[in-house]
LOZAPA-38191 format. One record per residue: x, y negated, z of N, C-alpha, C in turn. Coordinates in steps of 0.05 Angstrom, whole numbers, padded with zeros to 5 digits, always signed. Atoms other than C-alpha are relative to their C-alpha. Last residue first. Layout:
<recs>
XYZXYZXYZ/...
</recs>
This chain:
<recs>
+00013+00022-00016+00802-04063-00233+00003+00008+00029/+00007-00006-00028+00849-04022-00277-00013-00024+00013/+00019+00022-00008+00862-04016-00351-00009+00007+00028/+00009-00004-00027+00920-03976-00378-00016-00024+00009/+00016+00019-00014+00932-03970-00452-00006+00008+00029/-00003+00027+00009+00983-03938-00497-00015-00021+00017/-00024+00012-00010+00998-03868-00473+00003-00030-00006/-00025-00010+00013+00948-03835-00518+00025-00014+00009/+00004-00009+00028+00890-03878-00493+00027+00008-00012/-00025-00002+00015+00885-03890-00418-00007+00010-00028/+00005-00011+00026+00828-03917-00375+00027+00002-00015/-00024+00000+00017+00832-03930-00301-00007+00014-00026/+00000-00020+00021+00776-03949-00254+00025-00003-00017/-00021+00004+00020+00768-03985-00189-00003+00021-00021/+00002-00015+00025+00713-03996-00138+00024-00006-00018/-00023+00009+00016+00719-04014-00065+00000+00016-00026/-00007-00018+00022+00654-04008-00025+00023-00013-00017/+00008+00011+00026+00656-04051+00038+00008+00020-00021/-00022+00007+00019+00662-04011+00103-00012-00011-00027/-00013+00025-00009+00614-04010+00162+00021-00010-00020/+00018+00022+00003+00567-03959+00130+00012-00027+00008/+00004+00008+00027+00622-03908+00119-00016-00026-00003/+00026-00007+00010+00643-03903+00191-00006-00012-00027/+00019+00022-00002+00701-03940+00223-00029+00008-00008/-00004+00019-00022+00754-03889+00240-00023-00019+00003/+00000-00014-00025+00732-03829+00198+00002-00020+00024/+00027-00010-00004+00714-03873+00139-00003+00014+00027/+00017+00023-00008+00780-03910+00145-00028+00009+00006/-00007+00006-00028+00817-03843+00143-00017-00023+00010/+00013-00021-00016+00779-03824+00080+00006-00004+00030/+00029+00006+00000+00800-03890+00049-00015+00020+00017/+00003+00022-00019+00873-03877+00068-00030-00008+00003/-00006-00010-00027+00871-03809+00034-00004-00022+00021/+00023-00016-00008+00837-03839-00027+00004+00011+00028/+00022+00018-00006+00890-03893-00032-00024+00016+00010/-00007+00012-00026+00944-03839-00028-00022-00020+00009/+00004-00021-00020+00910-03799-00083+00006-00012+00028/+00029-00004-00003+00904-03862-00126-00005+00020+00022/+00010+00024-00013+00978-03879-00116-00030+00003+00006/-00010-00001-00028+00999-03808-00133-00011-00023+00016/+00015-00021-00013+00956-03810-00196+00007+00002+00030/+00026+00012-00004+00989-03876-00216-00019+00020+00015/-00002+00019-00022+01057-03845-00204-00026-00014+00006/-00003-00015-00025+01038-03785-00246+00002-00019+00023/+00025-00013-00008+01010-03828-00302+00002+00014+00026/+00018+00021-00009+01073-03871-00305-00026+00011+00010/-00010+00009-00026+01117-03810-00308-00018-00021+00012/+00006-00022-00019+01074-03781-00364+00009-00007+00028/+00028+00003-00007+01078-03848-00400-00009+00022+00020/+00003+00024-00016+01153-03847-00399-00029-00003+00010/-00013-00005-00026+01156-03775-00423-00004-00024+00018/+00018-00018-00016+01105-03787-00479+00012+00004+00028/-00003-00029+00007+01146-03846-00504-00019+00016+00017/-00019-00015-00016+01120-03917-00495+00001+00029-00009/-00009-00023+00015+01082-03972-00530+00022+00014+00016/-00029-00006+00002+01046-04017-00482+00005+00023-00018/+00000-00016+00025+00979-04053-00477+00030+00005-00006/-00026-00002+00013+00969-04078-00406-00003+00018-00025/+00003-00012+00026+00907-04105-00371+00028+00001-00013/-00023-00003+00017+00908-04117-00296-00008+00012-00027/+00011-00003+00027+00856-04143-00248+00023+00000-00020/-00011-00024+00012+00869-04140-00174-00014+00004-00027/-00028+00002+00006+00858-04212-00152+00012+00024-00014/-00010-00027+00003+00783-04207-00157+00029+00000-00008/+00015-00017-00018+00750-04271-00133+00010+00029+00000/-00001+00012-00026+00800-04319-00164-00013+00018+00021/-00025-00008-00013+00809-04273-00224+00002-00011+00028/-00016+00025-00001+00736-04279-00245+00025+00005+00017/-00018+00003-00024+00705-04213-00266+00015-00027-00002/+00011+00021-00017+00648-04218-00317+00017-00006+00024/-00003+00025+00014+00686-04180-00371-00011-00023+00016/-00028+00009-00003+00695-04121-00323+00004-00028-00013/-00005+00011-00027+00620-04114-00317+00028-00011+00003/+00014+00025-00003+00611-04108-00392+00004-00012+00028/-00014+00021+00017+00666-04056-00397-00014-00027+00004/-00026+00007-00012+00639-04015-00339+00013-00022-00015/+00006+00014-00025+00568-04016-00366+00025-00010+00013/+00009+00026+00008+00592-03996-00436-00006-00018+00025/-00024+00015+00010+00632-03938-00407-00008-00029-00008/-00016+00008-00023+00571-03916-00367+00024-00016-00008/+00015+00021-00014+00527-03916-00429+00016-00010+00024/-00001+00025+00016+00579-03879-00469-00014-00023+00014/-00027+00010+00000+00589-03826-00415+00002-00027-00015/-00003+00014-00025+00514-03820-00408+00028-00010+00003/+00016+00026+00001+00507-03804-00482+00005-00016+00026/-00014+00019+00017+00563-03752-00479-00014-00027-00002/-00025+00008-00013+00532-03717-00419+00015-00021-00017/+00006+00017-00023+00462-03716-00449+00026-00011+00012/+00011+00026+00010+00484-03691-00517-00005-00019+00023/-00022+00017+00011+00528-03637-00485-00010-00027-00009/-00009-00008+00026+00473-03608-00442+00019-00020-00012/+00023+00002+00018+00472-03623-00368+00010+00009-00028/-00003-00016+00024+00516-03622-00306-00025-00003-00018/+00025+00000+00016+00528-03669-00249+00004+00014-00026/-00003+00010+00027+00588-03649-00207-00026+00002-00015/-00014-00017+00019+00576-03643-00133+00003-00012-00027/-00017+00016+00018+00547-03674-00071+00016+00019-00018/-00025+00008-00011+00497-03624-00044+00015-00018-00019/-00024-00017+00006+00429-03623-00076+00024-00010+00017/+00007-00027-00006+00360-03649-00054+00024+00020-00005/-00001-00017+00024+00386-03720-00050-00007+00029+00008/-00022-00019+00000+00361-03758+00011+00000+00015-00026/-00004-00013+00025+00319-03821+00017+00024+00019+00003/-00026-00014+00000+00288-03851+00079+00003+00017-00025/-00020+00010+00020+00232-03898+00060+00028+00012+00003/-00015+00021-00013+00191-03883+00123+00022-00012-00017/+00016+00023-00003+00142-03846+00079+00014-00023+00014/+00020-00001-00021+00195-03797+00058-00015-00026+00002/+00006+00028-00007+00233-03791-00008-00024+00001+00020/+00021-00002-00020+00268-03724-00019-00005-00028+00010/-00003+00012-00026+00308-03729-00083-00023+00007+00019/-00028+00006-00005+00320-03692-00148+00006-00013+00027/-00011-00018-00021+00254-03656-00154+00029-00005+00006/-00019-00019+00013+00236-03688-00221+00013+00018+00021/+00016-00017+00018+00175-03721-00188+00018+00021-00013/+00014-00018-00017+00220-03749-00133-00016+00020-00016/-00020-00019-00010+00267-03780-00184-00013+00021+00018/-00009-00016+00023+00208-03812-00220+00019+00021+00010/+00022-00019+00006+00178-03835-00154+00008+00018-00023/-00001-00020-00021+00245-03867-00135-00022+00021-00005/-00022-00018+00006+00246-03904-00201+00003+00023+00020/+00007-00013+00025+00177-03935-00190+00022+00021-00007/+00019-00021-00006+00194-03951-00118-00007+00016-00024/-00014-00020-00016+00256-03989-00140-00018+00023+00007/-00016-00016+00018+00217-04025-00194+00015+00022+00014/+00018-00015+00016+00166-04049-00143+00014+00019-00020/+00009-00023-00015+00220-04069-00094-00019+00018-00016/+00018+00007-00022+00255-04114-00144-00010+00026+00013/+00028-00004+00006+00316-04095-00186-00017-00007+00024/+00013+00025+00007+00388-04118-00187-00029+00003-00008/+00011-00003+00028+00418-04048-00189-00015-00025-00009/-00020-00011+00018+00464-04056-00128-00010-00001-00029/-00023+00019+00002+00418-04102-00088+00019+00010-00022/+00009+00026+00011+00354-04063-00099+00023-00018-00006/+00007-00005+00028+00388-03996-00088-00009-00026-00014/-00026-00001+00014+00419-04023-00024-00004+00006-00030/-00010+00027+00003+00350-04044+00001+00027+00000-00015/+00018+00016+00018+00320-03976-00013+00012-00027-00005/+00027+00005-00011+00379-03940+00020-00016-00015-00021/+00012+00027+00001+00441-03914-00017-00028+00000+00011/+00021+00000-00020+00473-03848+00004-00014-00027+00003/-00003+00022-00019+00534-03866-00037-00021-00001+00022/-00028+00004-00008+00545-03803-00079+00004-00021+00021/-00015-00024-00004+00475-03775-00088+00028-00004+00011/+00012-00015-00023+00435-03838-00077+00017+00024+00006/-00007+00016-00024+00481-03880-00122-00012+00013+00025/-00029-00002-00006+00478-03825-00175+00008-00015+00025/-00004-00027-00011+00402-03822-00171+00029+00003+00007/+00009+00003-00027+00400-03898-00183+00003+00027+00015/-00021+00013-00015+00443-03886-00244-00008-00006+00029/-00023-00018-00002+00394-03835-00270+00022-00013+00016/+00004-00018-00023+00334-03879-00253+00023+00019+00003/-00001+00013-00026+00363-03934-00299-00004+00019+00023/-00023-00007-00017+00379-03889-00359-00001-00011+00029/+00003+00019-00023+00309-03890-00391+00023+00005+00020/+00016+00023+00009+00310-03858-00461-00001-00022+00022/-00012+00009+00025+00366-03808-00447-00014-00025-00010/-00023+00018-00005+00342-03805-00375+00013-00010-00025/+00010+00026-00009+00275-03776-00396+00023-00020+00003/+00014+00013+00022+00306-03720-00437-00010-00028+00007/-00020+00008+00019+00354-03703-00381-00013-00015-00023/-00013+00024-00012+00297-03702-00330+00021-00011-00020/+00019+00022+00004+00256-03655-00375+00012-00026+00012/-00001+00009+00028+00318-03610-00381-00019-00024-00004/+00022-00012+00016+00324-03605-00305+00000-00012-00028/+00025+00016+00001+00392-03631-00280-00021+00014-00017/+00012+00000+00027+00444-03578-00266-00026-00015+00001/+00029+00006-00003+00483-03598-00204-00011-00001-00028/+00012+00011+00024+00551-03563-00205-00030-00005+00005/+00028-00007+00003+00585-03554-00138-00011-00013-00025/+00002-00009+00028+00661-03554-00130-00029+00011-00004/+00011-00027+00001+00660-03596-00067-00005+00008-00029/-00001-00010+00027+00703-03657-00076-00009+00029-00001/+00009+00021+00019+00691-03702-00015-00001+00011-00029/+00028+00006-00005+00693-03643+00033-00011-00020-00020/+00016-00023+00011+00758-03621+00001-00029-00005+00004/+00000+00003+00029+00789-03689+00014-00017+00021-00013/+00019+00022+00006+00769-03684+00087-00003-00004-00030/+00027-00010-00004+00804-03616+00091-00021-00021-00006/+00006-00020+00021+00867-03644+00061-00028+00010+00002/+00004+00015+00025+00867-03705+00106-00008+00019-00022/+00027+00012-00001+00857-03661+00167-00006-00016-00025/+00021-00020+00004+00917-03618+00147-00028-00012+00000/+00001-00018-00022+00965-03677+00139-00024+00019-00004/+00023+00004-00017+00979-03705+00071+00005+00016+00026/-00004+00026-00013+01039-03714+00024-00023-00007+00019/+00016+00021+00014+01018-03659-00024+00001-00027+00014/-00010+00002+00028+01074-03613-00001-00014-00022-00015/-00026+00014-00002+01054-03627+00072+00012-00004-00028/+00007+00028-00005+00982-03606+00056+00026-00017+00001/+00011+00011+00025+01007-03542+00025-00006-00029+00003/-00022+00002+00019+01050-03527+00086-00009-00012-00026/-00016+00022-00009+00992-03541+00133+00023-00005-00019/+00015+00025+00007+00948-03495+00092+00016-00025+00008/-00002+00004+00029+01001-03440+00097-00014-00026-00009/-00028+00008+00006+01007-03449+00173+00004-00005-00030/-00003+00029-00005+00931-03449+00179+00028-00009-00006/-00006+00007-00028+00929-03381+00146+00002-00030+00003/-00027+00012-00001+00893-03370+00080+00005-00008+00029/-00006+00016-00024+00831-03332+00060+00029-00009-00001/+00024+00007-00014+00796-03299+00001+00004-00017+00025/+00008-00018-00021+00856-03297-00046-00026-00011+00014/+00022-00016+00010+00863-03332-00113-00010+00020+00021/+00022+00018+00007+00905-03389-00086-00024+00015-00012/+00010+00015-00023+00952-03341-00050-00025-00016-00007/+00014-00020-00017+00960-03294-00109-00013-00013+00024/+00024-00008+00014+00977-03352-00154-00017+00019+00016/+00018+00023-00003+01027-03378-00102-00027+00006-00014/+00010+00000-00028+01059-03309-00098-00019-00023+00005/+00022-00020-00002+01063-03306-00174-00011+00002+00028/+00023+00011+00014+01103-03371-00173-00024+00019+00001/-00003-00001+00029+01148-03342-00120-00025-00012-00013/+00014-00022+00013+01141-03365-00048+00007+00000-00030/-00018-00023+00001+01185-03407-00003-00014+00025-00010/+00010-00020-00018+01127-03454+00011+00018+00025+00003/+00005+00012-00026+01162-03515-00018-00009+00021+00021/-00026+00008-00012+01192-03476-00075-00004-00011+00028/-00013-00024-00010+01124-03443-00088+00027-00007+00013/+00011-00006-00026+01090-03511-00094+00014+00024+00013/-00008+00022-00018+01137-03530-00151-00011+00005+00029/-00028-00003-00007+01128-03462-00183+00010-00021+00019/-00001-00020-00021+01053-03467-00179+00029+00004+00009/+00004-00028+00007+01061-03530-00220+00000+00018+00024/-00017-00018-00015+01052-03605-00208-00007+00029-00007/-00020-00012+00017+01025-03654-00258+00019+00018+00013/-00027+00012-00006+00990-03694-00204+00022+00010-00019/+00001+00029+00004+00920-03681-00232+00027-00013+00005/+00003+00006+00028+00936-03607-00240+00000-00030-00005/-00026-00007+00013+00962-03599-00169-00001-00008-00030/-00020+00021-00008+00901-03636-00142+00026+00005-00014/+00008+00024+00014+00853-03590-00182+00020-00023+00007/-00007-00003+00029+00889-03527-00159-00005-00026-00015/-00029+00001+00001+00884-03551-00086+00010+00003-00029/-00008+00028-00003+00810-03565-00095+00030-00003-00002/+00008+00014+00024+00797-03495-00122+00008-00030+00001/-00020-00007+00021+00837-03465-00065-00007-00014-00026/-00025+00013-00006+00795-03503-00014+00021+00005-00022/+00003+00029+00008+00730-03481-00047+00026-00016+00005/+00002+00002+00029+00756-03408-00043-00004-00029-00009/-00025+00009+00013+00780-03414+00029-00004-00005-00030/-00010-00019+00020+00712-03412+00063+00024-00011-00014/+00002+00010+00028+00706-03456+00125+00011+00020-00019/
</recs>
């Protein structure tokens, strides 16, 4: 396995947790410049990787599994696809479920609440744009590796708004008896207090992701129920989580 994608992932995890190269260096007994040199090199020893994983509260296999889930690959959507999705967002979100969740025809119908005819219509659109490979036996595969979807600024900003609206509307339909994890808090706090809160929340999310990856290895993705959650913050004042 190439080290550069691993290094990119490590940098991303450090940033999300509010950790510095200096913090990692203390654990590895390296200077800050030594850590920078390590993470910008072409390779890394297993001992060093094990030390980094330990610093992040993981074992080596967890770290490598996490990297596989966060490949630093940008998927640039064709301009004609972006223009179409701006007017017709449904096939875009179906594409996302195929790309990230490997959804089948029946799963697409259930998740998006559409009939078989509409499902086939959307799959044909995605196939015509060259985004999926759709075979006669109804097997569906994305033509790209899992990665970050990219597009022009207008497209990205529009889809963010559409997705945010969908999440908000869905959250309003939640009944507490069926979904015990539902918290809304509006708090005033200093920047330092909120920074600590954010880091602890990030640590919890990373730990949950590590355990979820372990579950996938033990039980297989298809046997597990999808668990969705989201967090929204606004200048240290709001946290919303499902």
